[in-house]
C-alpha positions, 0 to 999 in steps of 0.5 A: 469515526472510530470509537475510543477506549472506555477507561482513562485511556487517552492522552489530549490526542483526539480519537476518532469515534466508532460506535459499538454495535448490538452484535456482538454486544459487549458484556454490559457494564454493571453500575455499582451501588454507591454508598448510603447517602442522605435522602436529599441534597439541594445545591440551590442552582449553583454552577458546577464545572464539569471537565470533559475532553470533547475528544472521547466518544461516546463519553464526549465529543463535538457533534459535527452538525451542531458544533455542541458537545454531546455524549454520555457525560453530558447527558449523565451531568445534566441528569445529576444536576436535575436531582441535585438542583445545580446548573452543569457547565461543561468545561473543555480539558486536556487529558494530559494533567487532568489530574493535577488540574482536578486537585488544583480545583480548576473545575469542580468535577472530572467526568471523561471515563476515568479509571479509579486506581490506587495511585490516582486516589492519592492525588485526587478523590473519587465518587463511587463507581458508576461503571465496570469494565474489564481489559482484553486482548484485540487481535487481528481475525486471522491471528491463530497463535494469540488465543488469550492473555497467557498465550500473548505473555508466552510468545516472546516474539509478539509485540503489543500496542497500547495508548500512551499514559493509560492503565492499559499500557501499564497492564502491558508493561507488567504482562510482557515487559517494556521492550515488547510494548509499543505505545501510541498517542491514541488507541486509534493509531494502535488499532491501525498498527495492529491491522497493518501488521506493525503490532501483534496485539493491542491491550484495551478496554473491552467496550472500546474493543467491541467498538473497534470490531464494529467499525472494522468488521471481519478484521479483529476479534478479541482473544480470550476473555476479559482478564481485569475488572476495573471501575469508572468513577468521577474525579474531585479535588481532595475533600470536595464538598461535592462528593457526597451529593454526586454519590447521592445523585448516582443512587437516585439515577441507578434506581430510577433506571436512568444510568441504565438508559443512558448506557443503552443510549450511548453504548448500545444504540450510539450510531455517530454520523461518520463523515464522508471521507474526501478521496485521497488523490494521487498525482502522476505523469503517467498515462492510461493506454488501454484498459483491457488486460489483453492489450495493455503493456504499460506499468501505469495501466498495470498499476490501475489493474493491480488495484481493481483486479486480481490474478490467481496469485498476487504479491504480498504488498511490500515483498517479492513473495506470492500468496493466493489471490483469486485462488483459495490455496496454492495450486496443486502441480503434476510431477512433470510440472506442467499442470497446475490446478487452481481452486477459486474462492467461492462467492466472488463477482466481478463488478457487473455481477458475473460470477468469478469462476473456472469459466471466466478464467478460461474465457479470459486466457483464451481471449488474451491468447486469441486476440494476440495484444502487446502482452499476450506472450506472457500467456501464449508463450507458456500455456498450452490450454486451459481446461474447466474442472468444475465451476471453481476449479481450473487447470492450466496446462503448459507447453513445458515446465517453467520454474517462474510460472507462478509469478506469471499468474500475477500479472495483468494479462493473467487477471480474469474479467467478465465474459459479459462486460468485455468483447470476446473478439476485440479489445475494449481499450476504454472499458471501466469494467475492471476485474475483481479487486480491491477497488472498482472504477467509478469514473474516468476521464482520459488524461484528466483523472480516474476516480476508484471506489472500494469494492463492497464485493472484494473477497479480501481486506477492504482498502484503507481509504474508501476512494482514490482519485488519480489525476494526470499531469502534463509535467513534473513541475505542475505536479509539484506545484499541486502537491505544494499547494495541497491539491494532491496528497501523493506525488507518484511517477515521476518528479524531477530528481531536483524535486526529491532533494528539494522536498526532503528538505521540507518539513511538510512532506514524506519522501520515501524511497523504495527498491526498484527493479527498473533499468535503462538501456540502449537498444541496437537494431543490427539489421542496420549497418554498421550496427551488424558489426560487433566491434561497433556495438562493443565500442558504443559499450566502452564509450557511454558514461554511466556515471555521468547520467546517474550524477548529472541526470538522476542526481543519485536516484538511479545507479550505474548498471552493468548487466540487463539482470537488475543488481539484487536479483538472483544470478546478477553479475557486473558483466559489462566493462567500465567505461574505456575510451581508448578501448572504444576508439580502438574498436571503432578504428578496426571497424574502419572508422577515423576522427576524419571518417566518423561513425554518423548515427541517429540516437532516438529518444521519446520525450515524455514517456520516461518523464522530463529527464529524458532529454537530458539523458539523451544529451549526456549520451551524445556527448559521452559518444561523441567524446571518442572523436570518432562518432557523430550522433544526431538526436532524433525524438518521437512521441511514445505511440510513434516511437512504438510503431518505430520500434515494431517496423524496425525503423530506429537503428539506436534507441533508448528504452526502459524496463519495468519487470513483467515478473521477478525473474532473470528471464524477464530481463533477457528473453524479450531482448535476445531470443530470436522471436521475441526480440523483434517485438521490442524493435531489436531484431537480434537472433543467435542460436547460442543464445537461444539455447542458453536462454531456453535452458535457464527458462526450463531449469528447475535447479537454482544453482544450475539457473544461476550458472546458466544466467552467468554464461548469458550475460557474458555472452551479452557483452560480446553481442550487445543486443542491448547495453544497460546503463542505469538502474532506478529506485522508486521515489514517492512524495506524500503530504505529512498525514499520509500513511501506508506508502509500500514500495517494492521491486515489482513496481506496482503501488498499492493504492489499497494500503494509503490512509490519511 
């Protein structure tokens, strides 16, 4: 539980308690001596109604074990009544309207850590102050520009978070202006926004700031010194007969050391019992294949590695920008662009305790190349060899300069693993060793669920939520039902398009759309006749109905795509022509087909790998092709494992596939499908020296304008050769329960579980 603010800084929303810790200790508030009073007051055992929120630890809150109110207010109220011979009766009262209620006499006195102000003094009366505190500027631990209040004011682009209706909000508006202030219902929310980068600083009371720093070690710091000095006091209705007795009791408790003892108990030593957070549950219809980065080549398993391991470089969440991951800094690059030297962060280790060092990096990359698993080309096609320079320095020597090389180091085959956990000479498809990442795998039951726990040794910021469970569902219908029944917090890939439409109308859920670089396409194997005839392939390209697929099947969650290079990516052009049935018929006629002698062809699809909509995609594709009157389509299907085997064997002449990016570059959407040696791996078996020449030139060219021109030529040649025919590009969709925050989607398509919270 997070520790709330110390002054009158809270509306009725409940902050989460977090204790301040002795190190670093906040400057000790000095109890202020009250005004002189008579030597003794006796209230004759009367009841005194004391207003508290029961939502403002450590002043007042409900103990989760006993269900009773506890805190500084409770102890102080009892101590005061012991001095005055009264009986304290604590009345739970909302913060909103507390001053009006006090003025109306709805209770005798309000505790609740209230700040004295002249404005409030016009409505209610105050006791003598019992504590001093000050306001500070709280910032992220890595903040370098904001060094104190004055720099915060001077930096006009910085946004300040505060709690609504507090003295801190008033201070912030006076300092930087209302347009730079973002007010939250609670300070807890303001601090979460600060750590997420949504605001740049929070103006808050010093004791509360130290509490949040203790709860979020290494993430926050105070910029500069306390810049105000303010007082806490009890609140009474105007003219209350209890003001002087309470002032007397405060004097007694100050002199006998009780106030000091209570401060120490609640503001220094207090460590609230933190309720264990239940796991955040993510549902998916995807499956894990091989938990070995040298072998796995599907996006869901890559997503698991993205959350449990890391590359030398990694993506800034929600962007296409790279930043150092396991590397301590950006690599040094030789003049010829072939040698990349990375310095690793010190002190990192794998879950089994093995150091993450240069030897482990070399061992892991050599292993990928040696074992020749499905994704090995992402290393072996580019790397000549790897050198260990010293314990924390590794040099990657490339076969040739590659302009997009940094992006390769952020993909799963480049993630180092422990040499003491993975086998050197075979794949470990069921290994839960993982790498060095925000989470580590706690347990896994294939096709049922995987439990992840926060990695305490991770070099970076800890995950927002300590544990994640990924639940695997057989179909979208079952997953939607689990979401609606509250059994899962997040429904990820993939619900049906109709589900997104329905759930967007339900106020209990968030439906979030993000940019996607996921494309769908037809593959054509020219080793099967008549698909060695360019006219036949071009006829298929003219006949398919992209709009029908996007509207009837995907209900607008996909868009028509006319190039293998996705829309929004550098170099994209709409290369393929729009649908033209007459042109398709003319080409088929030239190739020797007619209505009496139609082209009979098998169109293959896989039932589960791409979700429940795939059968509809195949059906709409069949209808569009048969609309020519000169093509007869036989739909054939196979489950994914068999489908992949058929691809490798070249069994399927025409088949449907989808592509998630390995790395965000046009090369990744062209080379694997049309380069002579690479295309066989995807069952396409296409070869053309001119295409190879263009692909090779584009891959090695470092001048962006020249690369764009080369990819224009590649896309134009593609429409003639048709090794593949693209038809849609999909957006990303995720549905969450209303209380889930931190969903971050980006074109690289991997879901960062470590940013989720609830």
